[in-house]
PyMOL Python script that loads the backbone (N, CA, C, O; Angstrom):
from pymol import cmd

cmd.read_pdbstr("""\
ATOM      1  N   MET A   1     -30.605 -60.855  12.029  1.00  0.00           N
ATOM      2  CA  MET A   1     -30.364 -60.865  13.386  1.00  0.00           C
ATOM      3  C   MET A   1     -29.188 -61.681  13.555  1.00  0.00           C
ATOM      4  O   MET A   1     -29.199 -62.578  12.712  1.00  0.00           O
ATOM      5  N   ALA A   2     -27.984 -61.740  14.451  1.00  0.00           N
ATOM      6  CA  ALA A   2     -27.199 -62.300  15.029  1.00  0.00           C
ATOM      7  C   ALA A   2     -27.571 -63.074  15.722  1.00  0.00           C
ATOM      8  O   ALA A   2     -28.399 -62.946  16.624  1.00  0.00           O
ATOM      9  N   THR A   3     -26.666 -64.539  15.193  1.00  0.00           N
ATOM     10  CA  THR A   3     -27.156 -65.611  16.524  1.00  0.00           C
ATOM     11  C   THR A   3     -26.560 -65.850  17.190  1.00  0.00           C
ATOM     12  O   THR A   3     -25.429 -65.803  16.707  1.00  0.00           O
ATOM     13  N   LEU A   4     -26.521 -66.322  18.823  1.00  0.00           N
ATOM     14  CA  LEU A   4     -26.194 -65.963  20.230  1.00  0.00           C
ATOM     15  C   LEU A   4     -25.189 -67.396  20.399  1.00  0.00           C
ATOM     16  O   LEU A   4     -25.792 -68.371  19.949  1.00  0.00           O
ATOM     17  N   SER A   5     -24.206 -67.647  20.783  1.00  0.00           N
ATOM     18  CA  SER A   5     -23.543 -68.702  20.683  1.00  0.00           C
ATOM     19  C   SER A   5     -24.221 -69.128  22.159  1.00  0.00           C
ATOM     20  O   SER A   5     -24.836 -68.499  23.021  1.00  0.00           O
ATOM     21  N   PRO A   6     -23.789 -70.530  22.000  1.00  0.00           N
ATOM     22  CA  PRO A   6     -24.375 -71.448  23.091  1.00  0.00           C
ATOM     23  C   PRO A   6     -23.731 -70.823  24.180  1.00  0.00           C
ATOM     24  O   PRO A   6     -24.757 -70.506  24.782  1.00  0.00           O
ATOM     25  N   ASN A   7     -22.830 -70.410  24.882  1.00  0.00           N
ATOM     26  CA  ASN A   7     -22.748 -70.423  26.118  1.00  0.00           C
ATOM     27  C   ASN A   7     -23.419 -68.540  26.361  1.00  0.00           C
ATOM     28  O   ASN A   7     -23.184 -68.080  27.478  1.00  0.00           O
ATOM     29  N   LEU A   8     -24.056 -67.747  25.523  1.00  0.00           N
ATOM     30  CA  LEU A   8     -25.091 -66.719  25.781  1.00  0.00           C
ATOM     31  C   LEU A   8     -26.417 -66.987  25.969  1.00  0.00           C
ATOM     32  O   LEU A   8     -27.179 -66.455  26.776  1.00  0.00           O
ATOM     33  N   ARG A   9     -26.713 -68.109  24.928  1.00  0.00           N
ATOM     34  CA  ARG A   9     -27.513 -68.621  25.509  1.00  0.00           C
ATOM     35  C   ARG A   9     -28.248 -69.125  26.792  1.00  0.00           C
ATOM     36  O   ARG A   9     -29.419 -68.966  27.137  1.00  0.00           O
ATOM     37  N   LYS A  10     -27.392 -69.667  27.292  1.00  0.00           N
ATOM     38  CA  LYS A  10     -27.140 -70.736  28.595  1.00  0.00           C
ATOM     39  C   LYS A  10     -27.559 -69.943  29.137  1.00  0.00           C
ATOM     40  O   LYS A  10     -28.744 -70.151  29.401  1.00  0.00           O
ATOM     41  N   PHE A  11     -26.921 -68.407  29.734  1.00  0.00           N
ATOM     42  CA  PHE A  11     -27.232 -67.298  30.277  1.00  0.00           C
ATOM     43  C   PHE A  11     -27.623 -67.134  30.111  1.00  0.00           C
ATOM     44  O   PHE A  11     -28.294 -67.492  31.080  1.00  0.00           O
ATOM     45  N   TYR A  12     -28.583 -66.503  29.252  1.00  0.00           N
ATOM     46  CA  TYR A  12     -29.702 -65.900  29.389  1.00  0.00           C
ATOM     47  C   TYR A  12     -30.853 -66.748  29.535  1.00  0.00           C
ATOM     48  O   TYR A  12     -31.919 -66.151  29.692  1.00  0.00           O
ATOM     49  N   ARG A  13     -30.884 -68.090  29.519  1.00  0.00           N
ATOM     50  CA  ARG A  13     -31.884 -69.547  29.899  1.00  0.00           C
ATOM     51  C   ARG A  13     -31.577 -68.935  31.627  1.00  0.00           C
ATOM     52  O   ARG A  13     -32.508 -68.290  32.110  1.00  0.00           O
ATOM     53  N   GLN A  14     -30.697 -69.076  32.242  1.00  0.00           N
ATOM     54  CA  GLN A  14     -30.279 -69.049  33.300  1.00  0.00           C
ATOM     55  C   GLN A  14     -30.703 -68.115  34.423  1.00  0.00           C
ATOM     56  O   GLN A  14     -31.016 -68.366  35.587  1.00  0.00           O
ATOM     57  N   GLN A  15     -30.615 -66.766  33.637  1.00  0.00           N
ATOM     58  CA  GLN A  15     -31.037 -65.656  34.029  1.00  0.00           C
ATOM     59  C   GLN A  15     -32.783 -65.466  34.017  1.00  0.00           C
ATOM     60  O   GLN A  15     -33.395 -64.675  34.733  1.00  0.00           O
ATOM     61  N   SER A  16     -33.389 -66.402  33.017  1.00  0.00           N
ATOM     62  CA  SER A  16     -34.898 -66.205  32.947  1.00  0.00           C
ATOM     63  C   SER A  16     -35.241 -66.564  34.025  1.00  0.00           C
ATOM     64  O   SER A  16     -35.933 -65.825  34.726  1.00  0.00           O
ATOM     65  N   MET A  17     -34.657 -68.383  34.636  1.00  0.00           N
ATOM     66  CA  MET A  17     -35.483 -69.140  35.408  1.00  0.00           C
ATOM     67  C   MET A  17     -34.962 -68.676  36.829  1.00  0.00           C
ATOM     68  O   MET A  17     -35.616 -68.873  37.853  1.00  0.00           O
ATOM     69  N   LEU A  18     -34.169 -68.268  36.816  1.00  0.00           N
ATOM     70  CA  LEU A  18     -33.590 -67.109  38.618  1.00  0.00           C
ATOM     71  C   LEU A  18     -34.453 -66.164  38.547  1.00  0.00           C
ATOM     72  O   LEU A  18     -34.962 -65.671  39.554  1.00  0.00           O
ATOM     73  N   LYS A  19     -34.703 -65.827  37.449  1.00  0.00           N
ATOM     74  CA  LYS A  19     -35.865 -64.372  37.678  1.00  0.00           C
ATOM     75  C   LYS A  19     -37.493 -65.086  37.966  1.00  0.00           C
ATOM     76  O   LYS A  19     -38.181 -64.611  38.870  1.00  0.00           O
ATOM     77  N   THR A  20     -37.911 -66.013  37.291  1.00  0.00           N
ATOM     78  CA  THR A  20     -38.713 -66.970  37.827  1.00  0.00           C
ATOM     79  C   THR A  20     -38.897 -67.281  39.186  1.00  0.00           C
ATOM     80  O   THR A  20     -39.771 -67.048  40.021  1.00  0.00           O
ATOM     81  N   LEU A  21     -37.901 -67.830  39.169  1.00  0.00           N
ATOM     82  CA  LEU A  21     -37.825 -68.595  40.881  1.00  0.00           C
ATOM     83  C   LEU A  21     -38.143 -67.257  41.906  1.00  0.00           C
ATOM     84  O   LEU A  21     -38.925 -67.313  42.855  1.00  0.00           O
ATOM     85  N   TYR A  22     -37.275 -65.902  41.457  1.00  0.00           N
ATOM     86  CA  TYR A  22     -37.462 -65.341  42.332  1.00  0.00           C
ATOM     87  C   TYR A  22     -38.865 -64.218  42.428  1.00  0.00           C
ATOM     88  O   TYR A  22     -39.054 -63.533  43.433  1.00  0.00           O
ATOM     89  N   LYS A  23     -39.659 -64.180  41.367  1.00  0.00           N
ATOM     90  CA  LYS A  23     -40.624 -63.502  41.326  1.00  0.00           C
ATOM     91  C   LYS A  23     -41.658 -64.459  41.960  1.00  0.00           C
ATOM     92  O   LYS A  23     -42.555 -63.904  42.595  1.00  0.00           O
ATOM     93  N   GLN A  24     -41.677 -65.895  41.887  1.00  0.00           N
ATOM     94  CA  GLN A  24     -42.294 -66.643  42.634  1.00  0.00           C
ATOM     95  C   GLN A  24     -41.861 -66.913  44.492  1.00  0.00           C
ATOM     96  O   GLN A  24     -42.434 -67.626  45.316  1.00  0.00           O
ATOM     97  N   ARG A  25     -41.062 -66.326  44.595  1.00  0.00           N
ATOM     98  CA  ARG A  25     -40.547 -66.393  46.176  1.00  0.00           C
ATOM     99  C   ARG A  25     -39.630 -67.906  46.583  1.00  0.00           C
ATOM    100  O   ARG A  25     -39.462 -68.360  47.714  1.00  0.00           O
ATOM    101  N   VAL A  26     -39.321 -68.258  45.778  1.00  0.00           N
ATOM    102  CA  VAL A  26     -38.704 -69.469  45.679  1.00  0.00           C
ATOM    103  C   VAL A  26     -37.333 -69.629  46.465  1.00  0.00           C
ATOM    104  O   VAL A  26     -36.939 -70.343  47.388  1.00  0.00           O
ATOM    105  N   ILE A  27     -36.659 -68.381  45.468  1.00  0.00           N
ATOM    106  CA  ILE A  27     -35.031 -67.943  46.146  1.00  0.00           C
ATOM    107  C   ILE A  27     -35.223 -66.904  46.395  1.00  0.00           C
ATOM    108  O   ILE A  27     -36.189 -66.448  45.783  1.00  0.00           O
ATOM    109  N   SER A  28     -34.551 -65.965  47.314  1.00  0.00           N
ATOM    110  CA  SER A  28     -34.751 -64.580  48.161  1.00  0.00           C
ATOM    111  C   SER A  28     -33.625 -63.881  46.724  1.00  0.00           C
ATOM    112  O   SER A  28     -33.061 -64.228  45.686  1.00  0.00           O
ATOM    113  N   GLU A  29     -33.856 -62.683  47.632  1.00  0.00           N
ATOM    114  CA  GLU A  29     -33.293 -61.047  46.716  1.00  0.00           C
ATOM    115  C   GLU A  29     -31.744 -61.656  46.587  1.00  0.00           C
ATOM    116  O   GLU A  29     -31.024 -61.905  45.620  1.00  0.00           O
ATOM    117  N   GLU A  30     -31.592 -61.766  47.936  1.00  0.00           N
ATOM    118  CA  GLU A  30     -29.836 -62.376  48.371  1.00  0.00           C
ATOM    119  C   GLU A  30     -29.352 -63.278  46.966  1.00  0.00           C
ATOM    120  O   GLU A  30     -28.699 -62.723  46.083  1.00  0.00           O
ATOM    121  N   ASP A  31     -29.710 -64.579  46.882  1.00  0.00           N
ATOM    122  CA  ASP A  31     -29.578 -65.770  46.621  1.00  0.00           C
ATOM    123  C   ASP A  31     -29.839 -65.114  44.720  1.00  0.00           C
ATOM    124  O   ASP A  31     -28.845 -64.913  44.023  1.00  0.00           O
ATOM    125  N   PHE A  32     -30.993 -64.921  44.275  1.00  0.00           N
ATOM    126  CA  PHE A  32     -30.850 -64.116  43.233  1.00  0.00           C
ATOM    127  C   PHE A  32     -29.911 -63.197  42.905  1.00  0.00           C
ATOM    128  O   PHE A  32     -29.581 -63.541  41.770  1.00  0.00           O
ATOM    129  N   LEU A  33     -29.276 -62.242  43.196  1.00  0.00           N
ATOM    130  CA  LEU A  33     -28.114 -61.426  43.140  1.00  0.00           C
ATOM    131  C   LEU A  33     -26.992 -62.329  43.108  1.00  0.00           C
ATOM    132  O   LEU A  33     -26.457 -62.431  42.004  1.00  0.00           O
ATOM    133  N   ARG A  34     -26.546 -62.953  43.971  1.00  0.00           N
ATOM    134  CA  ARG A  34     -25.379 -64.050  43.776  1.00  0.00           C
ATOM    135  C   ARG A  34     -25.207 -65.050  43.038  1.00  0.00           C
ATOM    136  O   ARG A  34     -24.175 -65.713  42.932  1.00  0.00           O
ATOM    137  N   HIS A  35     -26.521 -65.248  42.331  1.00  0.00           N
ATOM    138  CA  HIS A  35     -26.281 -66.613  41.068  1.00  0.00           C
ATOM    139  C   HIS A  35     -26.082 -65.668  39.585  1.00  0.00           C
ATOM    140  O   HIS A  35     -25.593 -65.973  38.498  1.00  0.00           O
ATOM    141  N   ARG A  36     -26.755 -64.284  40.140  1.00  0.00           N
ATOM    142  CA  ARG A  36     -26.866 -63.386  38.620  1.00  0.00           C
ATOM    143  C   ARG A  36     -25.211 -62.908  38.534  1.00  0.00           C
ATOM    144  O   ARG A  36     -24.560 -63.005  37.494  1.00  0.00           O
ATOM    145  N   GLU A  37     -24.577 -62.294  40.017  1.00  0.00           N
ATOM    146  CA  GLU A  37     -23.208 -61.909  39.609  1.00  0.00           C
ATOM    147  C   GLU A  37     -22.196 -62.528  39.219  1.00  0.00           C
ATOM    148  O   GLU A  37     -21.166 -62.185  38.637  1.00  0.00           O
ATOM    149  N   GLN A  38     -22.686 -63.705  39.689  1.00  0.00           N
ATOM    150  CA  GLN A  38     -21.822 -65.342  39.513  1.00  0.00           C
ATOM    151  C   GLN A  38     -21.861 -65.480  37.961  1.00  0.00           C
ATOM    152  O   GLN A  38     -20.796 -65.636  37.364  1.00  0.00           O
ATOM    153  N   ALA A  39     -22.808 -65.438  37.413  1.00  0.00           N
ATOM    154  CA  ALA A  39     -23.469 -66.148  36.094  1.00  0.00           C
ATOM    155  C   ALA A  39     -22.854 -64.867  35.348  1.00  0.00           C
ATOM    156  O   ALA A  39     -22.127 -65.630  34.712  1.00  0.00           O
ATOM    157  N   LEU A  40     -22.507 -63.657  34.876  1.00  0.00           N
ATOM    158  CA  LEU A  40     -21.939 -62.274  34.795  1.00  0.00           C
ATOM    159  C   LEU A  40     -21.048 -62.595  34.837  1.00  0.00           C
ATOM    160  O   LEU A  40     -20.579 -62.746  33.709  1.00  0.00           O
ATOM    161  N   ILE A  41     -20.089 -62.958  35.978  1.00  0.00           N
ATOM    162  CA  ILE A  41     -18.536 -62.892  35.800  1.00  0.00           C
ATOM    163  C   ILE A  41     -17.805 -63.772  35.025  1.00  0.00           C
ATOM    164  O   ILE A  41     -16.925 -63.514  34.204  1.00  0.00           O
ATOM    165  N   GLN A  42     -18.523 -65.462  35.571  1.00  0.00           N
ATOM    166  CA  GLN A  42     -18.379 -66.572  33.937  1.00  0.00           C
ATOM    167  C   GLN A  42     -18.365 -66.266  32.774  1.00  0.00           C
ATOM    168  O   GLN A  42     -17.395 -66.439  32.036  1.00  0.00           O
ATOM    169  N   SER A  43     -19.864 -65.570  32.309  1.00  0.00           N
ATOM    170  CA  SER A  43     -19.790 -65.164  31.163  1.00  0.00           C
ATOM    171  C   SER A  43     -18.610 -64.292  30.247  1.00  0.00           C
ATOM    172  O   SER A  43     -18.138 -64.371  29.113  1.00  0.00           O
ATOM    173  N   LYS A  44     -18.436 -63.409  31.462  1.00  0.00           N
ATOM    174  CA  LYS A  44     -17.595 -62.501  30.667  1.00  0.00           C
ATOM    175  C   LYS A  44     -16.069 -63.125  30.817  1.00  0.00           C
ATOM    176  O   LYS A  44     -15.290 -62.582  30.033  1.00  0.00           O
ATOM    177  N   ILE A  45     -15.431 -64.209  31.702  1.00  0.00           N
ATOM    178  CA  ILE A  45     -14.713 -64.843  31.152  1.00  0.00           C
ATOM    179  C   ILE A  45     -14.637 -65.562  30.260  1.00  0.00           C
ATOM    180  O   ILE A  45     -13.547 -65.739  29.716  1.00  0.00           O
ATOM    181  N   GLU A  46     -15.968 -66.312  29.761  1.00  0.00           N
ATOM    182  CA  GLU A  46     -15.730 -66.635  28.454  1.00  0.00           C
ATOM    183  C   GLU A  46     -15.464 -66.087  27.519  1.00  0.00           C
ATOM    184  O   GLU A  46     -14.974 -66.472  26.457  1.00  0.00           O
ATOM    185  N   VAL A  47     -15.753 -65.215  27.844  1.00  0.00           N
ATOM    186  CA  VAL A  47     -15.765 -63.977  26.135  1.00  0.00           C
ATOM    187  C   VAL A  47     -14.273 -63.184  25.956  1.00  0.00           C
ATOM    188  O   VAL A  47     -13.798 -62.810  24.883  1.00  0.00           O
ATOM    189  N   GLU A  48     -13.920 -63.095  26.739  1.00  0.00           N
ATOM    190  CA  GLU A  48     -12.381 -62.641  27.354  1.00  0.00           C
ATOM    191  C   GLU A  48     -11.348 -64.312  26.556  1.00  0.00           C
ATOM    192  O   GLU A  48     -10.380 -64.368  25.797  1.00  0.00           O
ATOM    193  N   GLU A  49     -11.984 -65.126  27.060  1.00  0.00           N
ATOM    194  CA  GLU A  49     -10.993 -66.443  26.531  1.00  0.00           C
ATOM    195  C   GLU A  49     -11.061 -66.713  25.105  1.00  0.00           C
ATOM    196  O   GLU A  49     -10.072 -67.080  24.470  1.00  0.00           O
ATOM    197  N   ARG A  50     -12.429 -66.506  24.490  1.00  0.00           N
ATOM    198  CA  ARG A  50     -12.528 -66.183  23.121  1.00  0.00           C
ATOM    199  C   ARG A  50     -11.983 -65.460  22.766  1.00  0.00           C
ATOM    200  O   ARG A  50     -11.193 -65.763  21.872  1.00  0.00           O
ATOM    201  N   GLU A  51     -12.041 -64.098  23.210  1.00  0.00           N
ATOM    202  CA  GLU A  51     -12.118 -62.969  22.185  1.00  0.00           C
ATOM    203  C   GLU A  51     -10.218 -62.393  22.173  1.00  0.00           C
ATOM    204  O   GLU A  51      -9.699 -61.643  21.346  1.00  0.00           O
ATOM    205  N   PHE A  52      -9.577 -63.033  23.329  1.00  0.00           N
ATOM    206  CA  PHE A  52      -8.251 -62.676  23.513  1.00  0.00           C
ATOM    207  C   PHE A  52      -7.129 -63.741  23.803  1.00  0.00           C
ATOM    208  O   PHE A  52      -6.062 -63.480  24.358  1.00  0.00           O
ATOM    209  N   PRO A  53      -7.540 -65.038  23.328  1.00  0.00           N
ATOM    210  CA  PRO A  53      -6.927 -66.377  23.443  1.00  0.00           C
ATOM    211  C   PRO A  53      -5.397 -66.475  23.746  1.00  0.00           C
ATOM    212  O   PRO A  53      -4.817 -67.366  24.367  1.00  0.00           O
ATOM    213  N   TYR A  54      -4.695 -64.956  22.958  1.00  0.00           N
ATOM    214  CA  TYR A  54      -3.281 -65.260  23.121  1.00  0.00           C
ATOM    215  C   TYR A  54      -2.994 -64.290  24.024  1.00  0.00           C
ATOM    216  O   TYR A  54      -1.773 -64.142  24.074  1.00  0.00           O
ATOM    217  N   MET A  55      -3.588 -63.541  24.782  1.00  0.00           N
ATOM    218  CA  MET A  55      -3.286 -62.969  26.171  1.00  0.00           C
ATOM    219  C   MET A  55      -3.067 -63.541  27.423  1.00  0.00           C
ATOM    220  O   MET A  55      -4.016 -64.177  27.881  1.00  0.00           O
ATOM    221  N   PRO A  56      -1.610 -63.441  28.378  1.00  0.00           N
ATOM    222  CA  PRO A  56      -1.545 -64.334  28.981  1.00  0.00           C
ATOM    223  C   PRO A  56      -2.697 -64.138  30.628  1.00  0.00           C
ATOM    224  O   PRO A  56      -3.352 -63.149  30.959  1.00  0.00           O
ATOM    225  N   ASN A  57      -2.606 -65.040  31.110  1.00  0.00           N
ATOM    226  CA  ASN A  57      -3.536 -64.708  32.192  1.00  0.00           C
ATOM    227  C   ASN A  57      -3.249 -63.613  33.603  1.00  0.00           C
ATOM    228  O   ASN A  57      -2.078 -63.665  33.978  1.00  0.00           O
ATOM    229  N   LEU A  58      -3.610 -63.226  33.929  1.00  0.00           N
ATOM    230  CA  LEU A  58      -2.958 -61.939  34.448  1.00  0.00           C
ATOM    231  C   LEU A  58      -2.752 -62.195  35.644  1.00  0.00           C
ATOM    232  O   LEU A  58      -1.959 -61.453  36.224  1.00  0.00           O
ATOM    233  N   LYS A  59      -3.471 -63.472  36.519  1.00  0.00           N
ATOM    234  CA  LYS A  59      -3.393 -63.981  37.817  1.00  0.00           C
ATOM    235  C   LYS A  59      -1.597 -64.588  37.706  1.00  0.00           C
ATOM    236  O   LYS A  59      -0.835 -64.123  38.554  1.00  0.00           O
ATOM    237  N   HIS A  60      -1.258 -65.171  37.103  1.00  0.00           N
ATOM    238  CA  HIS A  60       0.412 -65.163  36.990  1.00  0.00           C
ATOM    239  C   HIS A  60       1.419 -64.055  36.463  1.00  0.00           C
ATOM    240  O   HIS A  60       2.626 -64.297  36.437  1.00  0.00           O
ATOM    241  N   LYS A  61       0.903 -62.828  36.042  1.00  0.00           N
ATOM    242  CA  LYS A  61       1.414 -61.431  35.900  1.00  0.00           C
ATOM    243  C   LYS A  61       3.031 -61.122  37.033  1.00  0.00           C
ATOM    244  O   LYS A  61       4.195 -60.738  36.924  1.00  0.00           O
ATOM    245  N   GLU A  62       1.947 -61.664  38.180  1.00  0.00           N
ATOM    246  CA  GLU A  62       3.455 -61.470  39.127  1.00  0.00           C
ATOM    247  C   GLU A  62       4.441 -62.184  39.524  1.00  0.00           C
ATOM    248  O   GLU A  62       5.485 -61.760  40.020  1.00  0.00           O
ATOM    249  N   LYS A  63       4.087 -63.517  39.280  1.00  0.00           N
ATOM    250  CA  LYS A  63       5.154 -64.744  39.311  1.00  0.00           C
ATOM    251  C   LYS A  63       6.064 -64.745  38.335  1.00  0.00           C
ATOM    252  O   LYS A  63       7.205 -65.172  38.511  1.00  0.00           O
ATOM    253  N   THR A  64       5.420 -64.024  36.648  1.00  0.00           N
ATOM    254  CA  THR A  64       6.688 -63.992  36.126  1.00  0.00           C
ATOM    255  C   THR A  64       7.664 -62.659  35.704  1.00  0.00           C
ATOM    256  O   THR A  64       8.578 -62.546  34.887  1.00  0.00           O
ATOM    257  N   ALA A  65       6.982 -61.634  36.726  1.00  0.00           N
ATOM    258  CA  ALA A  65       7.746 -60.505  36.719  1.00  0.00           C
ATOM    259  C   ALA A  65       9.487 -60.605  37.519  1.00  0.00           C
ATOM    260  O   ALA A  65       9.753 -61.184  38.572  1.00  0.00           O
ATOM    261  N   PHE A  66      10.245 -60.006  36.808  1.00  0.00           N
ATOM    262  CA  PHE A  66      11.835 -59.972  37.064  1.00  0.00           C
ATOM    263  C   PHE A  66      11.763 -58.292  37.960  1.00  0.00           C
ATOM    264  O   PHE A  66      12.795 -57.778  38.391  1.00  0.00           O
TER     265      PHE A  66
END
""", "prot")
cmd.dss("prot")
cmd.show_as("cartoon", "prot")
cmd.util.cbc("prot")
cmd.orient("prot")
């Protein structure tokens, strides 16, 4: 079985904690979904930076276009 990266372990821990808080009605469904979406976006960014470090950031594409 493959080991998880520290960032992925952190992501799963956060998701588990959020799910528990939501089930106990400590946080609302909107907060749960918002935090989940933010965590998914952040984990995707970290994975892309690790897998494709040589690719330029797409945000700056328009600035460098001729």
